[in-house]
C-alpha positions as CSV (number, residue, x, y, z in Angstrom):
1,M,66.7,-70.2,9.4
2,F,64.9,-72.9,7.4
3,S,67.2,-75.7,6.4
4,G,70.2,-73.5,5.9
5,I,68.3,-70.7,4.1
6,C,67.9,-67.4,6.0
7,V,64.5,-65.8,6.2
8,A,65.7,-62.8,4.1
9,S,66.7,-65.2,1.3
10,L,63.4,-67.1,1.5
11,V,61.5,-63.8,1.3
12,R,63.5,-62.8,-1.8
13,I,62.7,-66.1,-3.5
14,V,59.0,-66.0,-2.7
15,L,58.7,-62.3,-3.8
16,S,60.6,-62.9,-7.0
17,N,58.3,-65.8,-7.9
18,S,55.1,-64.1,-6.8
19,F,55.5,-60.7,-8.5
20,K,56.9,-61.4,-11.9
21,K,56.9,-58.5,-14.3
22,V,54.4,-58.4,-17.0
23,E,56.2,-58.2,-20.3
24,P,55.4,-54.8,-21.9
25,D,55.1,-56.2,-25.4
26,M,52.0,-58.2,-24.2
27,F,49.9,-55.1,-24.6
28,V,49.8,-53.3,-28.0
29,R,48.2,-50.1,-29.0
30,L,45.8,-50.5,-31.9
31,S,46.2,-48.1,-34.8
32,D,43.4,-45.6,-35.5
33,E,42.6,-47.7,-38.7
34,K,42.3,-51.0,-36.7
35,S,40.3,-49.2,-34.0
36,W,37.8,-47.8,-36.6
37,E,37.7,-51.2,-38.3
38,M,36.7,-52.9,-34.9
39,L,34.0,-50.2,-34.3
40,R,32.6,-50.9,-37.7
41,R,32.6,-54.7,-37.2
42,N,31.0,-54.8,-33.8
43,R,27.3,-54.4,-32.9
44,V,27.2,-53.9,-29.2
45,A,29.1,-51.2,-27.2
46,R,28.9,-49.7,-23.7
47,L,27.8,-46.1,-23.8
48,G,29.3,-43.9,-21.1
49,C,27.9,-40.6,-20.0
50,I,27.8,-38.4,-16.9
51,V,24.9,-38.8,-14.5
52,D,24.8,-36.6,-11.3
53,G,28.5,-35.8,-11.7
54,G,29.6,-39.5,-12.0
55,P,30.0,-42.1,-14.7
56,Y,27.1,-44.1,-16.0
57,I,27.5,-47.0,-18.5
58,T,24.9,-49.0,-20.3
59,P,25.1,-51.4,-23.3
60,I,23.6,-50.3,-26.6
61,N,23.2,-51.8,-30.1
62,Y,24.7,-49.5,-32.8
63,Y,26.0,-49.2,-36.3
64,L,28.8,-47.0,-37.5
65,D,28.5,-44.8,-40.5
66,D,30.6,-41.8,-41.6
67,G,32.3,-41.3,-38.3
68,C,29.2,-41.6,-36.2
69,A,27.7,-44.4,-34.1
70,Y,23.9,-44.6,-34.6
71,S,21.4,-46.0,-32.0
72,H,18.0,-45.5,-30.5
73,S,16.5,-45.5,-27.0
74,L,13.3,-44.9,-25.1
75,P,13.4,-41.8,-22.9
76,G,15.2,-42.4,-19.6
77,L,18.3,-41.8,-17.6
78,K,20.9,-41.9,-20.3
79,I,18.9,-39.7,-22.7
80,S,18.3,-37.1,-19.9
81,A,22.0,-37.2,-19.0
82,L,23.2,-36.8,-22.6
83,R,20.8,-33.9,-23.2
84,R,22.4,-32.2,-20.2
85,D,26.0,-33.0,-21.1
86,S,26.6,-34.2,-24.7
87,R,30.0,-35.7,-23.9
88,A,29.9,-39.4,-24.4
89,C,32.1,-42.4,-25.1
90,L,31.6,-45.9,-26.5
91,Q,33.6,-49.0,-25.5
92,T,33.6,-52.2,-27.4
93,E,35.7,-55.3,-27.2
94,E,36.5,-58.6,-28.7
95,V,37.5,-61.3,-26.2
96,E,39.0,-64.6,-27.3
97,T,40.5,-65.6,-23.9
98,D,41.4,-63.9,-20.6
99,Y,44.8,-63.1,-22.2
100,R,43.8,-62.4,-25.8
101,W,41.5,-59.5,-26.3
102,R,41.0,-56.1,-28.0
103,S,39.2,-53.0,-26.7
104,V,38.4,-49.7,-28.4
105,L,37.2,-46.5,-26.8
106,A,35.5,-43.8,-29.0
107,F,35.0,-40.3,-27.6
108,G,32.5,-37.9,-29.0
109,R,29.3,-35.9,-28.7
110,Y,25.7,-36.9,-28.5
111,E,23.3,-35.5,-31.1
112,E,19.6,-36.3,-31.4
113,V,18.2,-37.0,-34.8
114,T,14.8,-35.3,-35.1
115,A,14.3,-34.9,-38.9
116,H,11.5,-37.3,-40.0
117,D,13.3,-38.8,-43.1
118,E,16.6,-39.2,-41.4
119,R,15.0,-40.9,-38.3
120,K,13.2,-43.3,-40.6
121,E,16.4,-44.1,-42.5
122,I,18.4,-44.7,-39.3
123,L,15.6,-46.8,-37.7
124,G,15.4,-48.8,-41.0
125,R,19.1,-49.5,-40.9
126,L,18.9,-50.5,-37.2
127,L,16.1,-52.9,-38.0
128,T,18.1,-54.4,-40.9
129,R,21.1,-54.9,-38.7
130,F,19.1,-56.0,-35.7
131,P,16.0,-57.9,-37.1
132,L,14.8,-58.9,-33.6
133,L,13.8,-55.5,-32.5
134,T,10.5,-55.5,-30.7
135,P,7.2,-55.1,-32.7
136,V,6.8,-51.6,-31.4
137,E,10.2,-50.6,-32.7
138,T,9.5,-52.5,-36.0
139,A,6.3,-50.4,-36.5
140,I,8.2,-47.2,-35.7
141,A,10.9,-48.1,-38.3
142,D,8.1,-48.7,-40.8
143,D,6.5,-45.3,-40.5
144,G,9.2,-43.2,-39.0
145,A,6.9,-42.0,-36.2
146,P,8.1,-39.2,-34.0
147,P,9.3,-39.8,-30.4
148,P,9.0,-41.3,-27.8
149,V,11.7,-43.4,-29.4
150,I,14.9,-41.3,-29.4
151,V,17.1,-41.7,-32.4
152,F,20.7,-40.5,-31.8
153,R,24.2,-40.5,-32.9
154,I,27.5,-40.2,-31.2
155,R,29.7,-38.0,-33.5
156,I,33.1,-39.6,-32.8
157,E,36.0,-37.1,-32.3
158,R,38.8,-39.6,-31.4
159,V,39.4,-43.3,-30.9
160,T,41.9,-45.3,-29.0
161,G,42.4,-49.0,-28.9
162,V,44.5,-51.6,-27.0
163,A,45.0,-55.3,-27.3
164,E,46.6,-58.1,-25.2
165,E,48.1,-60.7,-27.5
């Protein structure tokens, strides 16, 4: 006993104060419309794919158009992985504080863009949205040169979003 309080009562008091329930209404599911809106608004996402049977995630710059996220990359691990297994996801978030944020996941399929005119148009739009691309990328955008720069899209099949407010 501690000052007239039995140990069992003390444990109940400590546990009830230490493990308070999180209110379920703190988390809200974003509508598809709000999720798509957030994908359109943002510029950076994490691209998820499968490498050697496990998850691999890397940040990318992108723009959204007609249900697809467009980006580019030099050849490397993510491109090799996406060529082997086209399943991909994008995750983007907006964080105001530790307890006020929104996150969207978009699931889809990787597709390489190889047609000269389409590549040139996509690279031009990327350059407009991200004017600080390196000079090599700027030159490629100007003439639409073929690889080694890989131009790709993630054709989005479904989205889901959640927020803590």
